[in-house]
CHARMM internal coordinates of N, CA and C (Angstrom, degrees):
IC EDIT
DIST 1 N 1 CA 1.4268
DIST 1 CA 1 C 1.5233
ANGL 1 N 1 CA 1 C 112.48
DIST 1 C 2 N 1.3298
ANGL 1 CA 1 C 2 N 118.06
DIHE 1 N 1 CA 1 C 2 N -45.34
DIST 2 N 2 CA 1.4620
ANGL 1 C 2 N 2 CA 121.00
DIHE 1 CA 1 C 2 N 2 CA -176.57
DIST 2 CA 2 C 1.5262
ANGL 2 N 2 CA 2 C 111.50
DIHE 1 C 2 N 2 CA 2 C -63.61
DIST 2 C 3 N 1.3185
ANGL 2 CA 2 C 3 N 116.45
DIHE 2 N 2 CA 2 C 3 N -41.83
DIST 3 N 3 CA 1.4672
ANGL 2 C 3 N 3 CA 120.93
DIHE 2 CA 2 C 3 N 3 CA 179.65
DIST 3 CA 3 C 1.5260
ANGL 3 N 3 CA 3 C 109.46
DIHE 2 C 3 N 3 CA 3 C -66.34
DIST 3 C 4 N 1.3269
ANGL 3 CA 3 C 4 N 117.21
DIHE 3 N 3 CA 3 C 4 N -42.10
DIST 4 N 4 CA 1.4636
ANGL 3 C 4 N 4 CA 121.16
DIHE 3 CA 3 C 4 N 4 CA 179.82
DIST 4 CA 4 C 1.5230
ANGL 4 N 4 CA 4 C 111.40
DIHE 3 C 4 N 4 CA 4 C -65.38
DIST 4 C 5 N 1.3195
ANGL 4 CA 4 C 5 N 117.26
DIHE 4 N 4 CA 4 C 5 N -39.17
DIST 5 N 5 CA 1.4714
ANGL 4 C 5 N 5 CA 119.94
DIHE 4 CA 4 C 5 N 5 CA 179.24
DIST 5 CA 5 C 1.5186
ANGL 5 N 5 CA 5 C 111.83
DIHE 4 C 5 N 5 CA 5 C -64.65
DIST 5 C 6 N 1.3252
ANGL 5 CA 5 C 6 N 116.93
DIHE 5 N 5 CA 5 C 6 N -22.10
DIST 6 N 6 CA 1.4636
ANGL 5 C 6 N 6 CA 121.05
DIHE 5 CA 5 C 6 N 6 CA 177.91
DIST 6 CA 6 C 1.5311
ANGL 6 N 6 CA 6 C 111.84
DIHE 5 C 6 N 6 CA 6 C -88.47
DIST 6 C 7 N 1.3388
ANGL 6 CA 6 C 7 N 117.39
DIHE 6 N 6 CA 6 C 7 N 1.57
DIST 7 N 7 CA 1.4552
ANGL 6 C 7 N 7 CA 120.81
DIHE 6 CA 6 C 7 N 7 CA 175.73
DIST 7 CA 7 C 1.5196
ANGL 7 N 7 CA 7 C 115.13
DIHE 6 C 7 N 7 CA 7 C 94.96
DIST 7 C 8 N 1.3341
ANGL 7 CA 7 C 8 N 117.47
DIHE 7 N 7 CA 7 C 8 N 17.46
DIST 8 N 8 CA 1.4621
ANGL 7 C 8 N 8 CA 121.69
DIHE 7 CA 7 C 8 N 8 CA 179.30
DIST 8 CA 8 C 1.5259
ANGL 8 N 8 CA 8 C 108.27
DIHE 7 C 8 N 8 CA 8 C -115.77
DIST 8 C 9 N 1.3325
ANGL 8 CA 8 C 9 N 116.51
DIHE 8 N 8 CA 8 C 9 N 124.85
DIST 9 N 9 CA 1.4625
ANGL 8 C 9 N 9 CA 121.26
DIHE 8 CA 8 C 9 N 9 CA -179.23
DIST 9 CA 9 C 1.5258
ANGL 9 N 9 CA 9 C 109.81
DIHE 8 C 9 N 9 CA 9 C -93.70
DIST 9 C 10 N 1.3312
ANGL 9 CA 9 C 10 N 118.42
DIHE 9 N 9 CA 9 C 10 N 111.64
DIST 10 N 10 CA 1.4688
ANGL 9 C 10 N 10 CA 120.37
DIHE 9 CA 9 C 10 N 10 CA 178.24
DIST 10 CA 10 C 1.5262
ANGL 10 N 10 CA 10 C 111.04
DIHE 9 C 10 N 10 CA 10 C -63.69
DIST 10 C 11 N 1.3208
ANGL 10 CA 10 C 11 N 116.60
DIHE 10 N 10 CA 10 C 11 N 135.37
DIST 11 N 11 CA 1.4678
ANGL 10 C 11 N 11 CA 122.26
DIHE 10 CA 10 C 11 N 11 CA 179.52
DIST 11 CA 11 C 1.5231
ANGL 11 N 11 CA 11 C 112.13
DIHE 10 C 11 N 11 CA 11 C -117.39
DIST 11 C 12 N 1.3293
ANGL 11 CA 11 C 12 N 118.19
DIHE 11 N 11 CA 11 C 12 N -29.05
DIST 12 N 12 CA 1.4640
ANGL 11 C 12 N 12 CA 121.36
DIHE 11 CA 11 C 12 N 12 CA 179.35
DIST 12 CA 12 C 1.5218
ANGL 12 N 12 CA 12 C 109.15
DIHE 11 C 12 N 12 CA 12 C -161.05
DIST 12 C 13 N 1.3292
ANGL 12 CA 12 C 13 N 115.19
DIHE 12 N 12 CA 12 C 13 N 153.87
DIST 13 N 13 CA 1.4557
ANGL 12 C 13 N 13 CA 121.10
DIHE 12 CA 12 C 13 N 13 CA 174.62
DIST 13 CA 13 C 1.5320
ANGL 13 N 13 CA 13 C 107.98
DIHE 12 C 13 N 13 CA 13 C -144.23
DIST 13 C 14 N 1.3161
ANGL 13 CA 13 C 14 N 115.72
DIHE 13 N 13 CA 13 C 14 N 134.12
DIST 14 N 14 CA 1.4632
ANGL 13 C 14 N 14 CA 122.22
DIHE 13 CA 13 C 14 N 14 CA 178.82
DIST 14 CA 14 C 1.5223
ANGL 14 N 14 CA 14 C 107.82
DIHE 13 C 14 N 14 CA 14 C -136.50
DIST 14 C 15 N 1.3050
ANGL 14 CA 14 C 15 N 116.77
DIHE 14 N 14 CA 14 C 15 N 143.98
DIST 15 N 15 CA 1.4564
ANGL 14 C 15 N 15 CA 119.73
DIHE 14 CA 14 C 15 N 15 CA 178.18
DIST 15 CA 15 C 1.5105
ANGL 15 N 15 CA 15 C 112.10
DIHE 14 C 15 N 15 CA 15 C -156.42
DIST 15 C 16 N 1.3319
ANGL 15 CA 15 C 16 N 115.60
DIHE 15 N 15 CA 15 C 16 N 151.21
DIST 16 N 16 CA 1.4643
ANGL 15 C 16 N 16 CA 122.34
DIHE 15 CA 15 C 16 N 16 CA 177.82
DIST 16 CA 16 C 1.5209
ANGL 16 N 16 CA 16 C 108.42
DIHE 15 C 16 N 16 CA 16 C -166.30
DIST 16 C 17 N 1.3179
ANGL 16 CA 16 C 17 N 117.39
DIHE 16 N 16 CA 16 C 17 N 151.24
DIST 17 N 17 CA 1.4635
ANGL 16 C 17 N 17 CA 119.41
DIHE 16 CA 16 C 17 N 17 CA 175.81
DIST 17 CA 17 C 1.5259
ANGL 17 N 17 CA 17 C 110.59
DIHE 16 C 17 N 17 CA 17 C -72.99
DIST 17 C 18 N 1.3187
ANGL 17 CA 17 C 18 N 115.95
DIHE 17 N 17 CA 17 C 18 N 140.02
DIST 18 N 18 CA 1.4683
ANGL 17 C 18 N 18 CA 120.72
DIHE 17 CA 17 C 18 N 18 CA 177.58
DIST 18 CA 18 C 1.5230
ANGL 18 N 18 CA 18 C 108.70
DIHE 17 C 18 N 18 CA 18 C -75.71
DIST 18 C 19 N 1.3345
ANGL 18 CA 18 C 19 N 117.97
DIHE 18 N 18 CA 18 C 19 N 134.76
DIST 19 N 19 CA 1.4675
ANGL 18 C 19 N 19 CA 120.52
DIHE 18 CA 18 C 19 N 19 CA -179.00
DIST 19 CA 19 C 1.5289
ANGL 19 N 19 CA 19 C 113.21
DIHE 18 C 19 N 19 CA 19 C -61.10
DIST 19 C 20 N 1.3199
ANGL 19 CA 19 C 20 N 117.38
DIHE 19 N 19 CA 19 C 20 N -33.68
DIST 20 N 20 CA 1.4685
ANGL 19 C 20 N 20 CA 120.98
DIHE 19 CA 19 C 20 N 20 CA -174.33
DIST 20 CA 20 C 1.5288
ANGL 20 N 20 CA 20 C 113.10
DIHE 19 C 20 N 20 CA 20 C -68.75
DIST 20 C 21 N 1.3369
ANGL 20 CA 20 C 21 N 117.04
DIHE 20 N 20 CA 20 C 21 N -42.76
DIST 21 N 21 CA 1.4629
ANGL 20 C 21 N 21 CA 118.77
DIHE 20 CA 20 C 21 N 21 CA -173.27
DIST 21 CA 21 C 1.5268
ANGL 21 N 21 CA 21 C 114.38
DIHE 20 C 21 N 21 CA 21 C -128.21
DIST 21 C 22 N 1.3173
ANGL 21 CA 21 C 22 N 117.58
DIHE 21 N 21 CA 21 C 22 N -6.02
DIST 22 N 22 CA 1.4560
ANGL 21 C 22 N 22 CA 120.32
DIHE 21 CA 21 C 22 N 22 CA 179.62
DIST 22 CA 22 C 1.5161
ANGL 22 N 22 CA 22 C 114.82
DIHE 21 C 22 N 22 CA 22 C 79.14
DIST 22 C 23 N 1.3358
ANGL 22 CA 22 C 23 N 117.59
DIHE 22 N 22 CA 22 C 23 N -6.94
DIST 23 N 23 CA 1.4604
ANGL 22 C 23 N 23 CA 120.10
DIHE 22 CA 22 C 23 N 23 CA 176.19
DIST 23 CA 23 C 1.5239
ANGL 23 N 23 CA 23 C 109.20
DIHE 22 C 23 N 23 CA 23 C -69.38
DIST 23 C 24 N 1.3057
ANGL 23 CA 23 C 24 N 115.83
DIHE 23 N 23 CA 23 C 24 N 141.39
DIST 24 N 24 CA 1.4555
ANGL 23 C 24 N 24 CA 120.01
DIHE 23 CA 23 C 24 N 24 CA 179.09
DIST 24 CA 24 C 1.5131
ANGL 24 N 24 CA 24 C 110.52
DIHE 23 C 24 N 24 CA 24 C -74.78
DIST 24 C 25 N 1.3129
ANGL 24 CA 24 C 25 N 115.62
DIHE 24 N 24 CA 24 C 25 N 138.56
DIST 25 N 25 CA 1.4652
ANGL 24 C 25 N 25 CA 123.16
DIHE 24 CA 24 C 25 N 25 CA 172.45
DIST 25 CA 25 C 1.5207
ANGL 25 N 25 CA 25 C 106.15
DIHE 24 C 25 N 25 CA 25 C -109.00
DIST 25 C 26 N 1.3108
ANGL 25 CA 25 C 26 N 116.70
DIHE 25 N 25 CA 25 C 26 N 127.69
DIST 26 N 26 CA 1.4537
ANGL 25 C 26 N 26 CA 122.05
DIHE 25 CA 25 C 26 N 26 CA -176.45
DIST 26 CA 26 C 1.5162
ANGL 26 N 26 CA 26 C 109.49
DIHE 25 C 26 N 26 CA 26 C -123.17
DIST 26 C 27 N 1.3107
ANGL 26 CA 26 C 27 N 116.44
DIHE 26 N 26 CA 26 C 27 N 133.17
DIST 27 N 27 CA 1.4632
ANGL 26 C 27 N 27 CA 121.97
DIHE 26 CA 26 C 27 N 27 CA 176.34
DIST 27 CA 27 C 1.5246
ANGL 27 N 27 CA 27 C 107.51
DIHE 26 C 27 N 27 CA 27 C -117.11
DIST 27 C 28 N 1.3169
ANGL 27 CA 27 C 28 N 116.25
DIHE 27 N 27 CA 27 C 28 N 117.25
DIST 28 N 28 CA 1.4572
ANGL 27 C 28 N 28 CA 122.65
DIHE 27 CA 27 C 28 N 28 CA 179.08
DIST 28 CA 28 C 1.5203
ANGL 28 N 28 CA 28 C 107.72
DIHE 27 C 28 N 28 CA 28 C -113.25
DIST 28 C 29 N 1.3206
ANGL 28 CA 28 C 29 N 116.93
DIHE 28 N 28 CA 28 C 29 N 118.28
DIST 29 N 29 CA 1.4614
ANGL 28 C 29 N 29 CA 121.90
DIHE 28 CA 28 C 29 N 29 CA 178.19
DIST 29 CA 29 C 1.5199
ANGL 29 N 29 CA 29 C 108.11
DIHE 28 C 29 N 29 CA 29 C -99.99
DIST 29 C 30 N 1.3332
ANGL 29 CA 29 C 30 N 116.14
DIHE 29 N 29 CA 29 C 30 N 124.98
DIST 30 N 30 CA 1.4603
ANGL 29 C 30 N 30 CA 121.41
DIHE 29 CA 29 C 30 N 30 CA 179.57
DIST 30 CA 30 C 1.5194
ANGL 30 N 30 CA 30 C 109.70
DIHE 29 C 30 N 30 CA 30 C -127.29
DIST 30 C 31 N 1.3184
ANGL 30 CA 30 C 31 N 114.94
DIHE 30 N 30 CA 30 C 31 N 161.01
DIST 31 N 31 CA 1.4614
ANGL 30 C 31 N 31 CA 121.40
DIHE 30 CA 30 C 31 N 31 CA 176.04
DIST 31 CA 31 C 1.5192
ANGL 31 N 31 CA 31 C 107.74
DIHE 30 C 31 N 31 CA 31 C -124.07
DIST 31 C 32 N 1.3402
ANGL 31 CA 31 C 32 N 115.84
DIHE 31 N 31 CA 31 C 32 N 132.97
DIST 32 N 32 CA 1.4582
ANGL 31 C 32 N 32 CA 119.97
DIHE 31 CA 31 C 32 N 32 CA -179.64
DIST 32 CA 32 C 1.5185
ANGL 32 N 32 CA 32 C 110.05
DIHE 31 C 32 N 32 CA 32 C -170.67
DIST 32 C 33 N 1.3155
ANGL 32 CA 32 C 33 N 115.01
DIHE 32 N 32 CA 32 C 33 N 154.65
DIST 33 N 33 CA 1.4640
ANGL 32 C 33 N 33 CA 121.08
DIHE 32 CA 32 C 33 N 33 CA 172.28
DIST 33 CA 33 C 1.5260
ANGL 33 N 33 CA 33 C 110.52
DIHE 32 C 33 N 33 CA 33 C -92.11
DIST 33 C 34 N 1.3161
ANGL 33 CA 33 C 34 N 116.68
DIHE 33 N 33 CA 33 C 34 N -5.82
DIST 34 N 34 CA 1.4620
ANGL 33 C 34 N 34 CA 121.50
DIHE 33 CA 33 C 34 N 34 CA -178.27
DIST 34 CA 34 C 1.5199
ANGL 34 N 34 CA 34 C 110.57
DIHE 33 C 34 N 34 CA 34 C -78.50
DIST 34 C 35 N 1.3281
ANGL 34 CA 34 C 35 N 116.89
DIHE 34 N 34 CA 34 C 35 N 156.42
DIST 35 N 35 CA 1.4711
ANGL 34 C 35 N 35 CA 120.03
DIHE 34 CA 34 C 35 N 35 CA 173.44
DIST 35 CA 35 C 1.5300
ANGL 35 N 35 CA 35 C 109.63
DIHE 34 C 35 N 35 CA 35 C -63.71
DIST 35 C 36 N 1.3133
ANGL 35 CA 35 C 36 N 116.90
DIHE 35 N 35 CA 35 C 36 N 150.14
DIST 36 N 36 CA 1.4690
ANGL 35 C 36 N 36 CA 121.22
DIHE 35 CA 35 C 36 N 36 CA -174.85
DIST 36 CA 36 C 1.5285
ANGL 36 N 36 CA 36 C 113.38
DIHE 35 C 36 N 36 CA 36 C -82.62
DIST 36 C 37 N 1.3101
ANGL 36 CA 36 C 37 N 119.15
DIHE 36 N 36 CA 36 C 37 N -16.14
DIST 37 N 37 CA 1.4668
ANGL 36 C 37 N 37 CA 120.98
DIHE 36 CA 36 C 37 N 37 CA -176.69
DIST 37 CA 37 C 1.5324
ANGL 37 N 37 CA 37 C 113.85
DIHE 36 C 37 N 37 CA 37 C -57.56
DIST 37 C 38 N 1.3470
ANGL 37 CA 37 C 38 N 119.68
DIHE 37 N 37 CA 37 C 38 N -43.22
DIST 38 N 38 CA 1.4734
ANGL 37 C 38 N 38 CA 117.84
DIHE 37 CA 37 C 38 N 38 CA 178.09
DIST 38 CA 38 C 1.5325
ANGL 38 N 38 CA 38 C 112.68
DIHE 37 C 38 N 38 CA 38 C -59.97
DIST 38 C 39 N 1.3194
ANGL 38 CA 38 C 39 N 117.41
DIHE 38 N 38 CA 38 C 39 N -35.91
DIST 39 N 39 CA 1.4635
ANGL 38 C 39 N 39 CA 120.50
DIHE 38 CA 38 C 39 N 39 CA 177.99
DIST 39 CA 39 C 1.5303
ANGL 39 N 39 CA 39 C 110.41
DIHE 38 C 39 N 39 CA 39 C -68.44
DIST 39 C 40 N 1.3084
ANGL 39 CA 39 C 40 N 116.95
DIHE 39 N 39 CA 39 C 40 N -40.73
DIST 40 N 40 CA 1.4676
ANGL 39 C 40 N 40 CA 120.69
DIHE 39 CA 39 C 40 N 40 CA 178.30
DIST 40 CA 40 C 1.5294
ANGL 40 N 40 CA 40 C 110.25
DIHE 39 C 40 N 40 CA 40 C -60.49
DIST 40 C 41 N 1.3286
ANGL 40 CA 40 C 41 N 116.77
DIHE 40 N 40 CA 40 C 41 N -45.39
DIST 41 N 41 CA 1.4702
ANGL 40 C 41 N 41 CA 120.74
DIHE 40 CA 40 C 41 N 41 CA 179.03
DIST 41 CA 41 C 1.5299
ANGL 41 N 41 CA 41 C 111.26
DIHE 40 C 41 N 41 CA 41 C -63.25
DIST 41 C 42 N 1.3189
ANGL 41 CA 41 C 42 N 116.56
DIHE 41 N 41 CA 41 C 42 N -39.57
DIST 42 N 42 CA 1.4561
ANGL 41 C 42 N 42 CA 120.95
DIHE 41 CA 41 C 42 N 42 CA 178.37
DIST 42 CA 42 C 1.5260
ANGL 42 N 42 CA 42 C 110.49
DIHE 41 C 42 N 42 CA 42 C -61.71
DIST 42 C 43 N 1.3222
ANGL 42 CA 42 C 43 N 117.16
DIHE 42 N 42 CA 42 C 43 N -45.11
DIST 43 N 43 CA 1.4617
ANGL 42 C 43 N 43 CA 121.14
DIHE 42 CA 42 C 43 N 43 CA -179.22
DIST 43 CA 43 C 1.5337
ANGL 43 N 43 CA 43 C 111.24
DIHE 42 C 43 N 43 CA 43 C -67.32
DIST 43 C 44 N 1.3263
ANGL 43 CA 43 C 44 N 117.50
DIHE 43 N 43 CA 43 C 44 N -35.69
DIST 44 N 44 CA 1.4663
ANGL 43 C 44 N 44 CA 121.01
DIHE 43 CA 43 C 44 N 44 CA -179.62
DIST 44 CA 44 C 1.5262
ANGL 44 N 44 CA 44 C 112.26
DIHE 43 C 44 N 44 CA 44 C -67.52
DIST 44 C 45 N 1.3199
ANGL 44 CA 44 C 45 N 117.45
DIHE 44 N 44 CA 44 C 45 N -24.32
DIST 45 N 45 CA 1.4639
ANGL 44 C 45 N 45 CA 120.93
DIHE 44 CA 44 C 45 N 45 CA -179.83
DIST 45 CA 45 C 1.5261
ANGL 45 N 45 CA 45 C 112.16
DIHE 44 C 45 N 45 CA 45 C -72.06
DIST 45 C 46 N 1.3186
ANGL 45 CA 45 C 46 N 117.19
DIHE 45 N 45 CA 45 C 46 N -16.86
DIST 46 N 46 CA 1.4617
ANGL 45 C 46 N 46 CA 121.11
DIHE 45 CA 45 C 46 N 46 CA 178.38
DIST 46 CA 46 C 1.5262
ANGL 46 N 46 CA 46 C 108.02
DIHE 45 C 46 N 46 CA 46 C -66.41
DIST 46 C 47 N 1.3117
ANGL 46 CA 46 C 47 N 117.73
DIHE 46 N 46 CA 46 C 47 N 124.15
DIST 47 N 47 CA 1.4732
ANGL 46 C 47 N 47 CA 120.69
DIHE 46 CA 46 C 47 N 47 CA -174.61
DIST 47 CA 47 C 1.5276
ANGL 47 N 47 CA 47 C 112.99
DIHE 46 C 47 N 47 CA 47 C -65.80
DIST 47 C 48 N 1.3209
ANGL 47 CA 47 C 48 N 118.16
DIHE 47 N 47 CA 47 C 48 N -19.92
DIST 48 N 48 CA 1.4667
ANGL 47 C 48 N 48 CA 120.97
DIHE 47 CA 47 C 48 N 48 CA 178.40
DIST 48 CA 48 C 1.5215
ANGL 48 N 48 CA 48 C 112.72
DIHE 47 C 48 N 48 CA 48 C -89.63
DIST 48 C 49 N 1.3105
ANGL 48 CA 48 C 49 N 117.40
DIHE 48 N 48 CA 48 C 49 N -5.21
DIST 49 N 49 CA 1.4649
ANGL 48 C 49 N 49 CA 121.78
DIHE 48 CA 48 C 49 N 49 CA -176.12
DIST 49 CA 49 C 1.5303
ANGL 49 N 49 CA 49 C 109.78
DIHE 48 C 49 N 49 CA 49 C -90.03
DIST 49 C 50 N 1.3284
ANGL 49 CA 49 C 50 N 116.15
DIHE 49 N 49 CA 49 C 50 N 123.32
DIST 50 N 50 CA 1.4625
ANGL 49 C 50 N 50 CA 120.88
DIHE 49 CA 49 C 50 N 50 CA -178.46
DIST 50 CA 50 C 1.5186
ANGL 50 N 50 CA 50 C 112.85
DIHE 49 C 50 N 50 CA 50 C -94.32
DIST 50 C 51 N 1.3350
ANGL 50 CA 50 C 51 N 117.91
DIHE 50 N 50 CA 50 C 51 N -28.36
DIST 51 N 51 CA 1.4618
ANGL 50 C 51 N 51 CA 121.15
DIHE 50 CA 50 C 51 N 51 CA -176.14
DIST 51 CA 51 C 1.5211
ANGL 51 N 51 CA 51 C 108.99
DIHE 50 C 51 N 51 CA 51 C -158.05
DIST 51 C 52 N 1.3415
ANGL 51 CA 51 C 52 N 116.50
DIHE 51 N 51 CA 51 C 52 N 144.41
DIST 52 N 52 CA 1.4630
ANGL 51 C 52 N 52 CA 122.04
DIHE 51 CA 51 C 52 N 52 CA 176.48
DIST 52 CA 52 C 1.5182
ANGL 52 N 52 CA 52 C 108.10
DIHE 51 C 52 N 52 CA 52 C -128.73
DIST 52 C 53 N 1.3194
ANGL 52 CA 52 C 53 N 116.34
DIHE 52 N 52 CA 52 C 53 N 129.67
DIST 53 N 53 CA 1.4602
ANGL 52 C 53 N 53 CA 122.14
DIHE 52 CA 52 C 53 N 53 CA 175.38
DIST 53 CA 53 C 1.5179
ANGL 53 N 53 CA 53 C 108.25
DIHE 52 C 53 N 53 CA 53 C -123.16
DIST 53 C 54 N 1.3233
ANGL 53 CA 53 C 54 N 116.14
DIHE 53 N 53 CA 53 C 54 N 139.66
DIST 54 N 54 CA 1.4594
ANGL 53 C 54 N 54 CA 122.00
DIHE 53 CA 53 C 54 N 54 CA 177.44
DIST 54 CA 54 C 1.5234
ANGL 54 N 54 CA 54 C 108.05
DIHE 53 C 54 N 54 CA 54 C -112.91
DIST 54 C 55 N 1.3228
ANGL 54 CA 54 C 55 N 116.59
DIHE 54 N 54 CA 54 C 55 N 127.52
DIST 55 N 55 CA 1.4667
ANGL 54 C 55 N 55 CA 121.35
DIHE 54 CA 54 C 55 N 55 CA 174.95
DIST 55 CA 55 C 1.5160
ANGL 55 N 55 CA 55 C 108.44
DIHE 54 C 55 N 55 CA 55 C -135.75
DIST 55 C 56 N 1.3154
ANGL 55 CA 55 C 56 N 115.79
DIHE 55 N 55 CA 55 C 56 N 146.23
DIST 56 N 56 CA 1.4637
ANGL 55 C 56 N 56 CA 121.03
DIHE 55 CA 55 C 56 N 56 CA 177.98
DIST 56 CA 56 C 1.5224
ANGL 56 N 56 CA 56 C 109.68
DIHE 55 C 56 N 56 CA 56 C -80.34
DIST 56 C 57 N 1.3047
ANGL 56 CA 56 C 57 N 115.52
DIHE 56 N 56 CA 56 C 57 N 143.21
DIST 57 N 57 CA 1.4670
ANGL 56 C 57 N 57 CA 119.93
DIHE 56 CA 56 C 57 N 57 CA 175.61
DIST 57 CA 57 C 1.5268
ANGL 57 N 57 CA 57 C 108.91
DIHE 56 C 57 N 57 CA 57 C -77.68
DIST 57 C 58 N 1.3244
ANGL 57 CA 57 C 58 N 115.81
DIHE 57 N 57 CA 57 C 58 N 147.42
DIST 58 N 58 CA 1.4776
ANGL 57 C 58 N 58 CA 118.51
DIHE 57 CA 57 C 58 N 58 CA 179.04
DIST 58 CA 58 C 1.5089
ANGL 58 N 58 CA 58 C 112.06
DIHE 57 C 58 N 58 CA 58 C -68.87
END
COOR INIT
IC SEED 1 N 1 CA 1 C
IC BUILD
């Protein structure tokens, strides 16, 4: 809901713990005409989130 209210339509989500450190790696695929920076800032505000990377889908 929060991502959608910001104008990003979720299309896929995948997650699994990394073998090296046990931290979860999450991949959220969204569709939007909006710039991605507001979404990155929103995700970084999550206290459990250690890092956010934005990449374009092919």
